[in-house]
Structures are given as C-alpha cells and as structure tokens.
PDB file with one MODEL, atoms N, CA, C and O in Angstrom:
MODEL        1
ATOM      1  N   UNK A   1     121.696 127.452 191.012  1.00  0.00           N
ATOM      2  CA  UNK A   1     121.498 126.997 189.651  1.00  0.00           C
ATOM      3  C   UNK A   1     120.055 126.542 189.442  1.00  0.00           C
ATOM      4  O   UNK A   1     119.448 126.865 188.421  1.00  0.00           O
ATOM      5  N   UNK A   2     119.510 125.811 190.381  1.00  0.00           N
ATOM      6  CA  UNK A   2     118.140 125.325 190.260  1.00  0.00           C
ATOM      7  C   UNK A   2     117.149 126.479 190.229  1.00  0.00           C
ATOM      8  O   UNK A   2     116.175 126.447 189.477  1.00  0.00           O
ATOM      9  N   UNK A   3     117.395 127.485 191.035  1.00  0.00           N
ATOM     10  CA  UNK A   3     116.483 128.618 191.074  1.00  0.00           C
ATOM     11  C   UNK A   3     116.447 129.346 189.731  1.00  0.00           C
ATOM     12  O   UNK A   3     115.385 129.783 189.287  1.00  0.00           O
ATOM     13  N   UNK A   4     117.595 129.473 189.092  1.00  0.00           N
ATOM     14  CA  UNK A   4     117.653 130.164 187.805  1.00  0.00           C
ATOM     15  C   UNK A   4     116.889 129.367 186.754  1.00  0.00           C
ATOM     16  O   UNK A   4     116.141 129.942 185.964  1.00  0.00           O
ATOM     17  N   UNK A   5     117.068 128.063 186.739  1.00  0.00           N
ATOM     18  CA  UNK A   5     116.370 127.211 185.778  1.00  0.00           C
ATOM     19  C   UNK A   5     114.868 127.268 186.023  1.00  0.00           C
ATOM     20  O   UNK A   5     114.093 127.381 185.073  1.00  0.00           O
ATOM     21  N   UNK A   6     114.454 127.193 187.261  1.00  0.00           N
ATOM     22  CA  UNK A   6     113.035 127.253 187.597  1.00  0.00           C
ATOM     23  C   UNK A   6     112.436 128.570 187.146  1.00  0.00           C
ATOM     24  O   UNK A   6     111.359 128.592 186.550  1.00  0.00           O
ATOM     25  N   UNK A   7     113.125 129.668 187.426  1.00  0.00           N
ATOM     26  CA  UNK A   7     112.621 130.974 187.015  1.00  0.00           C
ATOM     27  C   UNK A   7     112.533 131.061 185.507  1.00  0.00           C
ATOM     28  O   UNK A   7     111.588 131.637 184.968  1.00  0.00           O
ATOM     29  N   UNK A   8     113.525 130.486 184.813  1.00  0.00           N
ATOM     30  CA  UNK A   8     113.509 130.512 183.354  1.00  0.00           C
ATOM     31  C   UNK A   8     112.342 129.721 182.798  1.00  0.00           C
ATOM     32  O   UNK A   8     111.701 130.155 181.840  1.00  0.00           O
ATOM     33  N   UNK A   9     112.059 128.587 183.371  1.00  0.00           N
ATOM     34  CA  UNK A   9     110.932 127.768 182.917  1.00  0.00           C
ATOM     35  C   UNK A   9     109.625 128.493 183.185  1.00  0.00           C
ATOM     36  O   UNK A   9     108.740 128.504 182.330  1.00  0.00           O
ATOM     37  N   UNK A  10     109.490 129.093 184.350  1.00  0.00           N
ATOM     38  CA  UNK A  10     108.268 129.838 184.660  1.00  0.00           C
ATOM     39  C   UNK A  10     108.084 131.006 183.704  1.00  0.00           C
ATOM     40  O   UNK A  10     106.968 131.288 183.269  1.00  0.00           O
ATOM     41  N   UNK A  11     109.170 131.681 183.381  1.00  0.00           N
ATOM     42  CA  UNK A  11     109.099 132.796 182.438  1.00  0.00           C
ATOM     43  C   UNK A  11     108.616 132.339 181.083  1.00  0.00           C
ATOM     44  O   UNK A  11     107.817 133.022 180.444  1.00  0.00           O
ATOM     45  N   UNK A  12     109.095 131.182 180.632  1.00  0.00           N
ATOM     46  CA  UNK A  12     108.656 130.657 179.341  1.00  0.00           C
ATOM     47  C   UNK A  12     107.188 130.276 179.380  1.00  0.00           C
ATOM     48  O   UNK A  12     106.462 130.512 178.414  1.00  0.00           O
ATOM     49  N   UNK A  13     106.746 129.698 180.469  1.00  0.00           N
ATOM     50  CA  UNK A  13     105.341 129.320 180.599  1.00  0.00           C
ATOM     51  C   UNK A  13     104.463 130.560 180.548  1.00  0.00           C
ATOM     52  O   UNK A  13     103.414 130.568 179.903  1.00  0.00           O
ATOM     53  N   UNK A  14     104.900 131.599 181.231  1.00  0.00           N
ATOM     54  CA  UNK A  14     104.122 132.830 181.250  1.00  0.00           C
ATOM     55  C   UNK A  14     104.035 133.435 179.853  1.00  0.00           C
ATOM     56  O   UNK A  14     102.961 133.868 179.436  1.00  0.00           O
ATOM     57  N   UNK A  15     105.140 133.470 179.132  1.00  0.00           N
ATOM     58  CA  UNK A  15     105.156 134.059 177.797  1.00  0.00           C
ATOM     59  C   UNK A  15     104.287 133.251 176.857  1.00  0.00           C
ATOM     60  O   UNK A  15     103.426 133.806 176.175  1.00  0.00           O
ATOM     61  N   UNK A  16     104.502 131.939 176.813  1.00  0.00           N
ATOM     62  CA  UNK A  16     103.724 131.108 175.906  1.00  0.00           C
ATOM     63  C   UNK A  16     102.268 131.008 176.332  1.00  0.00           C
ATOM     64  O   UNK A  16     101.380 130.933 175.484  1.00  0.00           O
ATOM     65  N   UNK A  17     102.015 131.006 177.632  1.00  0.00           N
ATOM     66  CA  UNK A  17     100.638 130.943 178.121  1.00  0.00           C
ATOM     67  C   UNK A  17      99.848 132.173 177.722  1.00  0.00           C
ATOM     68  O   UNK A  17      98.684 132.066 177.335  1.00  0.00           O
ATOM     69  N   UNK A  18     100.461 133.329 177.812  1.00  0.00           N
ATOM     70  CA  UNK A  18      99.774 134.566 177.459  1.00  0.00           C
ATOM     71  C   UNK A  18      99.555 134.654 175.956  1.00  0.00           C
ATOM     72  O   UNK A  18      98.521 135.145 175.505  1.00  0.00           O
ATOM     73  N   UNK A  19     100.525 134.180 175.180  1.00  0.00           N
ATOM     74  CA  UNK A  19     100.407 134.256 173.729  1.00  0.00           C
ATOM     75  C   UNK A  19      99.306 133.341 173.211  1.00  0.00           C
ATOM     76  O   UNK A  19      98.679 133.639 172.194  1.00  0.00           O
ATOM     77  N   UNK A  20      99.068 132.237 173.897  1.00  0.00           N
ATOM     78  CA  UNK A  20      98.074 131.278 173.443  1.00  0.00           C
ATOM     79  C   UNK A  20      96.691 131.510 174.007  1.00  0.00           C
ATOM     80  O   UNK A  20      95.774 130.731 173.746  1.00  0.00           O
ATOM     81  N   UNK A  21      96.527 132.571 174.776  1.00  0.00           N
ATOM     82  CA  UNK A  21      95.228 132.831 175.401  1.00  0.00           C
ATOM     83  C   UNK A  21      94.187 133.191 174.350  1.00  0.00           C
ATOM     84  O   UNK A  21      94.482 133.910 173.396  1.00  0.00           O
ATOM     85  N   UNK A  22      92.986 132.696 174.528  1.00  0.00           N
ATOM     86  CA  UNK A  22      91.895 132.972 173.597  1.00  0.00           C
ATOM     87  C   UNK A  22      91.271 134.325 173.931  1.00  0.00           C
ATOM     88  O   UNK A  22      91.279 134.744 175.089  1.00  0.00           O
ATOM     89  N   UNK A  23      90.736 135.002 172.930  1.00  0.00           N
ATOM     90  CA  UNK A  23      90.039 136.264 173.208  1.00  0.00           C
ATOM     91  C   UNK A  23      88.856 136.035 174.140  1.00  0.00           C
ATOM     92  O   UNK A  23      88.308 134.933 174.189  1.00  0.00           O
ATOM     93  N   UNK A  24      88.465 137.056 174.871  1.00  0.00           N
ATOM     94  CA  UNK A  24      87.400 136.934 175.860  1.00  0.00           C
ATOM     95  C   UNK A  24      86.090 136.443 175.234  1.00  0.00           C
ATOM     96  O   UNK A  24      85.359 135.677 175.861  1.00  0.00           O
ATOM     97  N   UNK A  25      85.791 136.869 174.025  1.00  0.00           N
ATOM     98  CA  UNK A  25      84.525 136.475 173.396  1.00  0.00           C
ATOM     99  C   UNK A  25      84.499 134.994 173.046  1.00  0.00           C
ATOM    100  O   UNK A  25      83.423 134.401 172.969  1.00  0.00           O
ATOM    101  N   UNK A  26      85.660 134.387 172.832  1.00  0.00           N
ATOM    102  CA  UNK A  26      85.701 132.996 172.401  1.00  0.00           C
ATOM    103  C   UNK A  26      85.656 132.022 173.570  1.00  0.00           C
ATOM    104  O   UNK A  26      85.486 130.822 173.351  1.00  0.00           O
ATOM    105  N   UNK A  27      85.799 132.484 174.771  1.00  0.00           N
ATOM    106  CA  UNK A  27      85.789 131.592 175.932  1.00  0.00           C
ATOM    107  C   UNK A  27      84.385 131.070 176.200  1.00  0.00           C
ATOM    108  O   UNK A  27      83.387 131.745 175.949  1.00  0.00           O
ATOM    109  N   UNK A  28      84.341 129.852 176.715  1.00  0.00           N
ATOM    110  CA  UNK A  28      83.055 129.268 177.093  1.00  0.00           C
ATOM    111  C   UNK A  28      82.536 129.983 178.338  1.00  0.00           C
ATOM    112  O   UNK A  28      83.326 130.321 179.220  1.00  0.00           O
ATOM    113  N   UNK A  29      81.240 130.218 178.430  1.00  0.00           N
ATOM    114  CA  UNK A  29      80.698 130.884 179.615  1.00  0.00           C
ATOM    115  C   UNK A  29      80.890 130.021 180.854  1.00  0.00           C
ATOM    116  O   UNK A  29      80.752 128.798 180.806  1.00  0.00           O
ATOM    117  N   UNK A  30      81.211 130.678 181.965  1.00  0.00           N
ATOM    118  CA  UNK A  30      81.380 129.944 183.214  1.00  0.00           C
ATOM    119  C   UNK A  30      80.008 129.624 183.797  1.00  0.00           C
ATOM    120  O   UNK A  30      79.112 130.467 183.814  1.00  0.00           O
ATOM    121  N   UNK A  31      79.864 128.402 184.268  1.00  0.00           N
ATOM    122  CA  UNK A  31      78.616 127.975 184.878  1.00  0.00           C
ATOM    123  C   UNK A  31      78.691 128.327 186.360  1.00  0.00           C
ATOM    124  O   UNK A  31      79.609 127.909 187.065  1.00  0.00           O
ATOM    125  N   UNK A  32      77.726 129.091 186.814  1.00  0.00           N
ATOM    126  CA  UNK A  32      77.701 129.483 188.220  1.00  0.00           C
ATOM    127  C   UNK A  32      77.000 128.387 189.008  1.00  0.00           C
ATOM    128  O   UNK A  32      75.871 128.003 188.701  1.00  0.00           O
ATOM    129  N   UNK A  33      77.699 127.886 190.037  1.00  0.00           N
ATOM    130  CA  UNK A  33      77.130 126.828 190.854  1.00  0.00           C
ATOM    131  C   UNK A  33      76.104 127.384 191.831  1.00  0.00           C
ATOM    132  O   UNK A  33      76.224 128.512 192.308  1.00  0.00           O
ATOM    133  N   UNK A  34      75.114 126.584 192.115  1.00  0.00           N
ATOM    134  CA  UNK A  34      74.089 126.925 193.092  1.00  0.00           C
ATOM    135  C   UNK A  34      74.594 126.490 194.461  1.00  0.00           C
ATOM    136  O   UNK A  34      74.376 125.352 194.876  1.00  0.00           O
ATOM    137  N   UNK A  35      75.271 127.399 195.161  1.00  0.00           N
ATOM    138  CA  UNK A  35      75.839 127.073 196.468  1.00  0.00           C
ATOM    139  C   UNK A  35      75.140 127.877 197.556  1.00  0.00           C
ATOM    140  O   UNK A  35      74.688 129.000 197.330  1.00  0.00           O
ATOM    141  N   UNK A  36      75.062 127.279 198.736  1.00  0.00           N
ATOM    142  CA  UNK A  36      74.510 127.991 199.890  1.00  0.00           C
ATOM    143  C   UNK A  36      75.203 127.498 201.153  1.00  0.00           C
ATOM    144  O   UNK A  36      75.604 126.338 201.256  1.00  0.00           O
ATOM    145  N   UNK A  37      75.333 128.417 202.113  1.00  0.00           N
ATOM    146  CA  UNK A  37      76.009 128.107 203.364  1.00  0.00           C
ATOM    147  C   UNK A  37      75.122 128.528 204.526  1.00  0.00           C
ATOM    148  O   UNK A  37      74.673 129.672 204.596  1.00  0.00           O
ATOM    149  N   UNK A  38      74.882 127.614 205.415  1.00  0.00           N
ATOM    150  CA  UNK A  38      74.109 127.888 206.624  1.00  0.00           C
ATOM    151  C   UNK A  38      74.809 127.208 207.794  1.00  0.00           C
ATOM    152  O   UNK A  38      75.217 126.051 207.686  1.00  0.00           O
ATOM    153  N   UNK A  39      74.946 127.899 208.879  1.00  0.00           N
ATOM    154  CA  UNK A  39      75.559 127.361 210.104  1.00  0.00           C
ATOM    155  C   UNK A  39      76.911 126.703 209.835  1.00  0.00           C
ATOM    156  O   UNK A  39      77.240 125.673 210.423  1.00  0.00           O
ATOM    157  N   UNK A  40      77.678 127.304 208.948  1.00  0.00           N
ATOM    158  CA  UNK A  40      79.013 126.805 208.660  1.00  0.00           C
ATOM    159  C   UNK A  40      79.077 125.611 207.722  1.00  0.00           C
ATOM    160  O   UNK A  40      80.167 125.106 207.452  1.00  0.00           O
ATOM    161  N   UNK A  41      77.950 125.150 207.222  1.00  0.00           N
ATOM    162  CA  UNK A  41      77.938 124.022 206.281  1.00  0.00           C
ATOM    163  C   UNK A  41      77.588 124.556 204.895  1.00  0.00           C
ATOM    164  O   UNK A  41      76.595 125.265 204.731  1.00  0.00           O
ATOM    165  N   UNK A  42      78.412 124.213 203.888  1.00  0.00           N
ATOM    166  CA  UNK A  42      78.164 124.663 202.527  1.00  0.00           C
ATOM    167  C   UNK A  42      77.761 123.488 201.651  1.00  0.00           C
ATOM    168  O   UNK A  42      78.345 122.407 201.734  1.00  0.00           O
ATOM    169  N   UNK A  43      76.758 123.710 200.813  1.00  0.00           N
ATOM    170  CA  UNK A  43      76.282 122.698 199.876  1.00  0.00           C
ATOM    171  C   UNK A  43      76.159 123.365 198.519  1.00  0.00           C
ATOM    172  O   UNK A  43      75.644 124.478 198.413  1.00  0.00           O
ATOM    173  N   UNK A  44      76.631 122.686 197.481  1.00  0.00           N
ATOM    174  CA  UNK A  44      76.522 123.199 196.111  1.00  0.00           C
ATOM    175  C   UNK A  44      75.770 122.191 195.255  1.00  0.00           C
ATOM    176  O   UNK A  44      75.957 120.981 195.384  1.00  0.00           O
ATOM    177  N   UNK A  45      74.927 122.703 194.393  1.00  0.00           N
ATOM    178  CA  UNK A  45      74.187 121.841 193.483  1.00  0.00           C
ATOM    179  C   UNK A  45      72.990 121.188 194.153  1.00  0.00           C
ATOM    180  O   UNK A  45      72.556 121.588 195.233  1.00  0.00           O
ATOM    181  N   UNK A  46      72.475 120.178 193.481  1.00  0.00           N
ATOM    182  CA  UNK A  46      71.315 119.459 194.009  1.00  0.00           C
ATOM    183  C   UNK A  46      71.762 118.567 195.160  1.00  0.00           C
ATOM    184  O   UNK A  46      72.743 117.834 195.047  1.00  0.00           O
ATOM    185  N   UNK A  47      71.039 118.638 196.254  1.00  0.00           N
ATOM    186  CA  UNK A  47      71.384 117.872 197.449  1.00  0.00           C
ATOM    187  C   UNK A  47      70.741 116.489 197.353  1.00  0.00           C
ATOM    188  O   UNK A  47      69.536 116.367 197.134  1.00  0.00           O
ATOM    189  N   UNK A  48      71.556 115.457 197.520  1.00  0.00           N
ATOM    190  CA  UNK A  48      71.052 114.078 197.530  1.00  0.00           C
ATOM    191  C   UNK A  48      70.730 113.721 198.980  1.00  0.00           C
ATOM    192  O   UNK A  48      71.629 113.621 199.815  1.00  0.00           O
ATOM    193  N   UNK A  49      69.447 113.530 199.274  1.00  0.00           N
ATOM    194  CA  UNK A  49      69.016 113.268 200.645  1.00  0.00           C
ATOM    195  C   UNK A  49      68.473 111.852 200.794  1.00  0.00           C
ATOM    196  O   UNK A  49      67.868 111.302 199.874  1.00  0.00           O
ATOM    197  N   UNK A  50      68.700 111.278 201.961  1.00  0.00           N
ATOM    198  CA  UNK A  50      68.102 109.991 202.290  1.00  0.00           C
ATOM    199  C   UNK A  50      66.630 110.237 202.628  1.00  0.00           C
ATOM    200  O   UNK A  50      66.198 111.383 202.751  1.00  0.00           O
ATOM    201  N   UNK A  51      65.885 109.178 202.774  1.00  0.00           N
ATOM    202  CA  UNK A  51      64.467 109.319 203.129  1.00  0.00           C
ATOM    203  C   UNK A  51      64.315 110.014 204.480  1.00  0.00           C
ATOM    204  O   UNK A  51      63.428 110.850 204.651  1.00  0.00           O
ATOM    205  N   UNK A  52      65.167 109.676 205.428  1.00  0.00           N
ATOM    206  CA  UNK A  52      65.120 110.305 206.754  1.00  0.00           C
ATOM    207  C   UNK A  52      65.439 111.804 206.656  1.00  0.00           C
ATOM    208  O   UNK A  52      64.808 112.615 207.333  1.00  0.00           O
ATOM    209  N   UNK A  53      66.403 112.169 205.828  1.00  0.00           N
ATOM    210  CA  UNK A  53      66.748 113.576 205.637  1.00  0.00           C
ATOM    211  C   UNK A  53      65.612 114.336 204.952  1.00  0.00           C
ATOM    212  O   UNK A  53      65.357 115.495 205.277  1.00  0.00           O
ATOM    213  N   UNK A  54      64.934 113.689 204.008  1.00  0.00           N
ATOM    214  CA  UNK A  54      63.787 114.323 203.339  1.00  0.00           C
ATOM    215  C   UNK A  54      62.671 114.610 204.336  1.00  0.00           C
ATOM    216  O   UNK A  54      62.021 115.652 204.258  1.00  0.00           O
ATOM    217  N   UNK A  55      62.447 113.698 205.265  1.00  0.00           N
ATOM    218  CA  UNK A  55      61.439 113.915 206.299  1.00  0.00           C
ATOM    219  C   UNK A  55      61.849 115.077 207.200  1.00  0.00           C
ATOM    220  O   UNK A  55      61.008 115.876 207.611  1.00  0.00           O
ATOM    221  N   UNK A  56      63.129 115.167 207.504  1.00  0.00           N
ATOM    222  CA  UNK A  56      63.654 116.282 208.299  1.00  0.00           C
ATOM    223  C   UNK A  56      63.389 117.604 207.584  1.00  0.00           C
ATOM    224  O   UNK A  56      62.960 118.574 208.210  1.00  0.00           O
ATOM    225  N   UNK A  57      63.642 117.646 206.279  1.00  0.00           N
ATOM    226  CA  UNK A  57      63.406 118.855 205.490  1.00  0.00           C
ATOM    227  C   UNK A  57      61.931 119.230 205.542  1.00  0.00           C
ATOM    228  O   UNK A  57      61.595 120.398 205.740  1.00  0.00           O
ATOM    229  N   UNK A  58      61.057 118.256 205.368  1.00  0.00           N
ATOM    230  CA  UNK A  58      59.617 118.512 205.374  1.00  0.00           C
ATOM    231  C   UNK A  58      59.172 119.099 206.717  1.00  0.00           C
ATOM    232  O   UNK A  58      58.398 120.056 206.754  1.00  0.00           O
ATOM    233  N   UNK A  59      59.661 118.525 207.814  1.00  0.00           N
ATOM    234  CA  UNK A  59      59.298 119.038 209.142  1.00  0.00           C
ATOM    235  C   UNK A  59      59.814 120.464 209.346  1.00  0.00           C
ATOM    236  O   UNK A  59      59.108 121.314 209.889  1.00  0.00           O
ATOM    237  N   UNK A  60      61.037 120.716 208.911  1.00  0.00           N
ATOM    238  CA  UNK A  60      61.633 122.046 209.080  1.00  0.00           C
ATOM    239  C   UNK A  60      60.889 123.091 208.256  1.00  0.00           C
ATOM    240  O   UNK A  60      60.680 124.212 208.719  1.00  0.00           O
ATOM    241  N   UNK A  61      60.493 122.736 207.051  1.00  0.00           N
ATOM    242  CA  UNK A  61      59.747 123.659 206.186  1.00  0.00           C
ATOM    243  C   UNK A  61      58.378 123.952 206.788  1.00  0.00           C
ATOM    244  O   UNK A  61      57.911 125.091 206.747  1.00  0.00           O
ATOM    245  N   UNK A  62      57.734 122.933 207.345  1.00  0.00           N
ATOM    246  CA  UNK A  62      56.434 123.137 207.989  1.00  0.00           C
ATOM    247  C   UNK A  62      56.538 124.092 209.173  1.00  0.00           C
ATOM    248  O   UNK A  62      55.567 124.766 209.517  1.00  0.00           O
ATOM    249  N   UNK A  63      57.718 124.149 209.799  1.00  0.00           N
ATOM    250  CA  UNK A  63      57.936 125.052 210.931  1.00  0.00           C
ATOM    251  C   UNK A  63      58.383 126.445 210.492  1.00  0.00           C
ATOM    252  O   UNK A  63      58.579 127.329 211.326  1.00  0.00           O
ATOM    253  N   UNK A  64      58.545 126.640 209.172  1.00  0.00           N
ATOM    254  CA  UNK A  64      58.855 127.972 208.661  1.00  0.00           C
ATOM    255  C   UNK A  64      60.246 128.172 208.086  1.00  0.00           C
ATOM    256  O   UNK A  64      60.557 129.264 207.613  1.00  0.00           O
ATOM    257  N   UNK A  65      61.086 127.155 208.113  1.00  0.00           N
ATOM    258  CA  UNK A  65      62.434 127.281 207.543  1.00  0.00           C
ATOM    259  C   UNK A  65      62.336 127.185 206.025  1.00  0.00           C
ATOM    260  O   UNK A  65      61.487 126.463 205.504  1.00  0.00           O
ATOM    261  N   UNK A  66      63.192 127.903 205.317  1.00  0.00           N
ATOM    262  CA  UNK A  66      63.190 127.803 203.854  1.00  0.00           C
ATOM    263  C   UNK A  66      63.643 126.402 203.452  1.00  0.00           C
ATOM    264  O   UNK A  66      64.429 125.768 204.155  1.00  0.00           O
ATOM    265  N   UNK A  67      63.140 125.929 202.319  1.00  0.00           N
ATOM    266  CA  UNK A  67      63.499 124.581 201.892  1.00  0.00           C
ATOM    267  C   UNK A  67      64.991 124.464 201.588  1.00  0.00           C
ATOM    268  O   UNK A  67      65.592 123.418 201.834  1.00  0.00           O
ATOM    269  N   UNK A  68      65.595 125.531 201.055  1.00  0.00           N
ATOM    270  CA  UNK A  68      67.028 125.502 200.754  1.00  0.00           C
ATOM    271  C   UNK A  68      67.859 125.370 202.029  1.00  0.00           C
ATOM    272  O   UNK A  68      68.826 124.609 202.072  1.00  0.00           O
ATOM    273  N   UNK A  69      67.479 126.107 203.055  1.00  0.00           N
ATOM    274  CA  UNK A  69      68.214 126.010 204.314  1.00  0.00           C
ATOM    275  C   UNK A  69      67.969 124.648 204.969  1.00  0.00           C
ATOM    276  O   UNK A  69      68.894 124.040 205.507  1.00  0.00           O
ATOM    277  N   UNK A  70      66.744 124.183 204.922  1.00  0.00           N
ATOM    278  CA  UNK A  70      66.414 122.889 205.520  1.00  0.00           C
ATOM    279  C   UNK A  70      67.220 121.769 204.875  1.00  0.00           C
ATOM    280  O   UNK A  70      67.653 120.847 205.566  1.00  0.00           O
ATOM    281  N   UNK A  71      67.427 121.832 203.559  1.00  0.00           N
ATOM    282  CA  UNK A  71      68.236 120.813 202.875  1.00  0.00           C
ATOM    283  C   UNK A  71      69.656 120.790 203.438  1.00  0.00           C
ATOM    284  O   UNK A  71      70.222 119.722 203.669  1.00  0.00           O
ATOM    285  N   UNK A  72      70.221 121.966 203.653  1.00  0.00           N
ATOM    286  CA  UNK A  72      71.587 122.037 204.178  1.00  0.00           C
ATOM    287  C   UNK A  72      71.632 121.549 205.622  1.00  0.00           C
ATOM    288  O   UNK A  72      72.490 120.750 205.997  1.00  0.00           O
ATOM    289  N   UNK A  73      70.703 122.041 206.416  1.00  0.00           N
ATOM    290  CA  UNK A  73      70.684 121.692 207.849  1.00  0.00           C
ATOM    291  C   UNK A  73      70.445 120.190 208.038  1.00  0.00           C
ATOM    292  O   UNK A  73      71.064 119.569 208.901  1.00  0.00           O
ATOM    293  N   UNK A  74      69.566 119.616 207.246  1.00  0.00           N
ATOM    294  CA  UNK A  74      69.217 118.202 207.407  1.00  0.00           C
ATOM    295  C   UNK A  74      70.197 117.262 206.725  1.00  0.00           C
ATOM    296  O   UNK A  74      70.159 116.058 206.978  1.00  0.00           O
ATOM    297  N   UNK A  75      71.066 117.770 205.875  1.00  0.00           N
ATOM    298  CA  UNK A  75      72.006 116.913 205.166  1.00  0.00           C
ATOM    299  C   UNK A  75      73.268 116.627 205.979  1.00  0.00           C
ATOM    300  O   UNK A  75      74.112 115.845 205.541  1.00  0.00           O
ATOM    301  N   UNK A  76      73.411 117.235 207.138  1.00  0.00           N
ATOM    302  CA  UNK A  76      74.609 117.006 207.956  1.00  0.00           C
ATOM    303  C   UNK A  76      74.447 115.787 208.816  1.00  0.00           C
ATOM    304  O   UNK A  76      75.355 115.440 209.571  1.00  0.00           O
TER     305      UNK A  76
ENDMDL
END
C-alpha cells in the first residue's frame, strides 16, 4: 500500500513539475564556478589564504609554479 501511494505522489510531482517548468529562454543563466583541482585537492572561487599561505604561494610562484596551482597547494 505504501509503495502505491509513494508512486502516485511521485507521479503527481512529475506531472505538475513538468507543467510548471519555465521556457529555456526565461531561465536565469547559470554561473560557472572557478574551480581547479591539483594533487587531489579541489578549490572553487577565491581562495582565502593566511599570511603564511600567501608566503608559500609567493615562493612557489618564484620557483615556476602557476599562481592558481600554488594557491591550491598552499591552502592545504
């Protein structure tokens, strides 16, 4: 009995959900996040670094690492 009721509720949600969907042109554009992954660590958006981490980034960049990768590596 519970399974039938659950399926019925899901069916209603699907029907009403599809009927109320907005046209593709009216949807708000999706904001793409600035994410990067290095050595298994993922960071999205602006990285908040401590003073010690900022110094780590500076040293890594001076040695040739990209600043984006250095932010991820030094933020762990």
